[in-house]
C-alpha positions, 0 to 999 in steps of 0.5 A: 533571807531567800524568802525576803528576796524572793529567791530560790534557797539553793541559789542563796546557799551556793552564793553563801558557800562561794563567798565563804570559800573565797574569803577564807582561801584568798586571804590565806594565799595572799598571806602565804605569798607575802610571807614567802617573799618577805621571809629570808631563804635558808640557803646555808643548809644542805638537805640529804635526799 
């Protein structure tokens, strides 16, 4: 792909790594926040330290 666009292969690899990380991490964070907001809190249990 780097040859096709006449780019440095390192730049293509860095862009690919950034896209892979953001498309993996960002949806997981969004799902976590939505589930944290939607799921009921367990307020009846008392935890011992």
